[in-house]
N, C-alpha and C positions, 0 to 999 in steps of 0.2 A: 664490181659489175652492177651495182645499184639495184639490189633485189626488190626494193619497194617501188622503185621508179619504172622498172620494166624494160629499160634499154640503157645504152651507154650515154648517160646524161652529160658527161664531160664534153662531148662533141656535138650535142644537140644545139640547134640554133634558137636564140631568143631575141636577138636584135632585128632591126628592119631588113638587114641584108644577110641574115643567117648567122650573125655574130654569136659566138658562144659566151658563156659567162666568163671563161678565162681570157677571152679577147679583151674584155673590159679590165680585168685585173692586170694583164700585161701592158695595156695602154696606160693605166695608172702608174704601174711600176716604172715604165720608161720615163714618164713625166716627173716622177719622184727622184729619178737619178740612178736607178738600177741599170746594170750593164749586161746582164746575162740571165737567161731563164733555162732551167733544167727541168724537163718533164720526167717525172718518176712514174713509170708505167710498167705494165707487164709486156714482155717482148712481143706477144701476139698482137698488141695494139699499135705497134710502131708505125707500120705503113699508114694506118688510118690517121694517126696524129701528124705524121710527116706531111701527108697530103693536105691536111687541114691547115696547118700552121706555117710550114716553110715558105710557101709562096708569098704570104702577106707580111711575114716578119723579116724576110731577107733584107739586109741593109739597115734595119731598124734596131735590132738587138741580137746579140749572140745567143744561139740556141744549142742545146745538146740534150741527150736522152740517157736516162738511167733506167736499167731494167731491174725491177724487183722480182726476184726469182725464189724458187724453193731450194736452190743449191746453197747450203750454208757452209760449204767447205772453207771459204775464206775467213770464217769465224772460228775455224778449228773444229767444226762439228761435222763429222763424217757419216754419222748415222742418218739413214734415210727415214724421214718422218712423213707419214701420209697425211696430206691436208688438201682441201679444195681451194682455200684462200691463202695468200701470203700472211706474214706475221704482223701486219698492222703498220700504223703510221711511224712509230719509232724505228722499226726495221727499215721502212722506206727511206728515212733520213740517213740511216747508217749505210745504205746501199750507195749513197752519193759521195762517200768519203774520198774516193779517188778522183773525183771531178770537181770538188769544191775546195778552193784554197783561200777564200776571202770571207769576210762577214757576210751572212746570208739570212734570208727569211724563208719560212716554210708556210705555204698556204694550201688549202683544198682547192682543187680545180673547179668544183661545182658550187662554190660559195662566192657571192658578191660582197666585197668588203668596203668599197668606197675609197676615193682618193685620199681623204684625210688620214686613213689608216696607213696607207703606203708612204705618205709624206712623213708622218711621225716615225714610222719604223725606219725609214731611210736615214732620218736625222739621228735616231738612236744608234744605228749600226755605224754611222760615220763618226759620231762624236763620243759615244758612251759605251759601246760594246767592248767587253774584255773577256778574257777566258774564264773569269769568275763573275761576270755580270751579263746576264742574258735578259730576254724580255718576251712579253706577249701582249697582244692587243686585248684590252678589256672592253667588251660591248655591253651597253645597257640591255639587260635581259629582255625588256619589253620591246626592243627593236630587233629581236632575233626569232620571234615566234612564227608558227605556221597557222594559217586559218583552217587547215584541213586535218588536223590531228595533233596529238601530243608530240613533243620533241625531247631528245636527250640534251642536256646542257651541263657543261662543267662550270659550276659557280665558284668564283674565285674568292678566297678569304685573303684580304690584303691587310698588311700591318701598317703602322703609323708612317713608315718610310716609303710606302707605296710599293712595297715588294710582296710577292706572293708568299703566303704561308702554306696554303694547300688548295687543291681543287676538289670540290665535293661534287661527284657525279650525280645528277638528278635525272633519272631515266624517263620520267613522265612529267613534262612541264607544259602547262596550257593555261588559257584564261577561262575562269569560271565565275560567272556573275560579276564581271568587270574586274576581277581580282586575279593576279597571276599566282598560280599555285603549283606545287609539285606533289605528286601522288606516290605513296610507297607501295610495297608489294601487297599490303593488306587492304589497299584502296583508301587509306586515310590521306586527306589533303592538308597541306601546310602552306600558308601564304609566303610569297617571296617579294621582297622589295623590288619595285619597278626599276630602280636604278642600281640593283645588284649587278656586279660585273660578271659577264659570261665569257669564257674562253671559246673562241670559234676556230681554234686550230690555226692561229696566225702568230708564229713564233719567230724570235730573232736570236741567232747564235753566231759564235765564231767556230772555225774548223776544229778547235779543241774539243768540242762536244763529241766528236767521233771517237777519240781515244777515251774520253771520260765515260762513255756509255757502252762501249763494245762488250766489256766483261759483264756488264749488267744484262745485256741482251742474251749472252751465252747462258747465264744463270737462269733467266726466264725460260728459255727454250728447254733447258734440262728439267726444269720444274713442271713444264707443261707439255712435254712431248706426247702424252697420251690424251691431251685435251685439244681436239681439232678446231675448237672455236676460240681458243685463247689468243689474244692479240697484244702485242707489245706496243702500247700507245705512247705518244709523246708525253702526255701528263705523267705517266709512270717514270719516265726519265727525269722530268722536272721535279717530281716529288722526291726522288732519291738524291738528286743533286742538291736540293734545298736542305733536306734533313741531314745530310752528311756535311753540310757547310762547304761544298765544293763550288757552288755558284748560287747567286741570287737571281731572281727573275723579277724585273721591273714590270708592273702591270701598267701599261700605257693606256690611259682612258681615251676613248674616241666616242663622239656623238653620232658617228655614221650609222645609217640604217643598214643592217645586214639583211640580205635575203638569199635564199638558196632553194634548191629543188630536192625535197625529200620524197614527196608524193607526186604522181603524175598531175594531180589536180593543182599543184603549185605552179605549173607552167604558165597559165594565163596571167597569174598574179605577177610572176617574174617579168613576163613580157610587158605588162602594164607599168611595172616599176621602172623598167628601162625606158619605156616610151615617155614617162613623166620626166625622167632625167634628161632625155633628149630635148623635150619641150622647154626645159629650163636652161638649155644651153650648156649643161654640164659635160656632155659628150657630143661630138659631131654626128650627123646622120649616118655618115659613112666613116667608120673608124680608120680603115687602112687605105 
């Protein structure tokens, strides 16, 4: 629900004709060769999303909807657990298990990733994805920051083969005196390399991931049933799959500039970023 933004930013307009950020992502995905988009949403948002996207996407790409709910019975969990928010991004991916039968990528609806990222991910899914070989896009951290406050970033530790070793979550990353730093709970700051690779939640999988992580999710719920803020994030899945030797994650480097809307103050900056891309001819004035 975007607590820091103040409204449902996923359907907010940023382009000259009211285009959402995800409009640009879907446009790039179609150009890169993707054939289907599944919106993973809460059921109460279905009508808003359908009204927003169905008319312009009809005939351009197949669409469907996955509802992320509080009902965990299909995971064998019958106990009712009181929560105000669903169980996070990893749970969202698992909810799509009955509708995804081919290699797929996962993105955030409110993040702009750039065509280069979709092109490289499409090539990976077509040529290199296997049930033991997944991927994520690695962004240069200096191309992922906000001008209006600190951000949380998952910093990738990459081995010599270009595979993910671990993601270190840095909860306060910002620029201080021209240097990118992260701040710990005690207020101490440590520099980060500008070209450190950050995960922006752009992942590539095969459908095998559903079976590989279902039991993982069940264990997480059982361990956190009394923690209403606990979330089962995709990096948790990646970490366990990596450590158990079930799958590698190729960190695919991209030089694309990421931008997104964390704070309401980010909106004019996103609008300008899109306007600049239009001026360069990267996107047409009217997408659809």
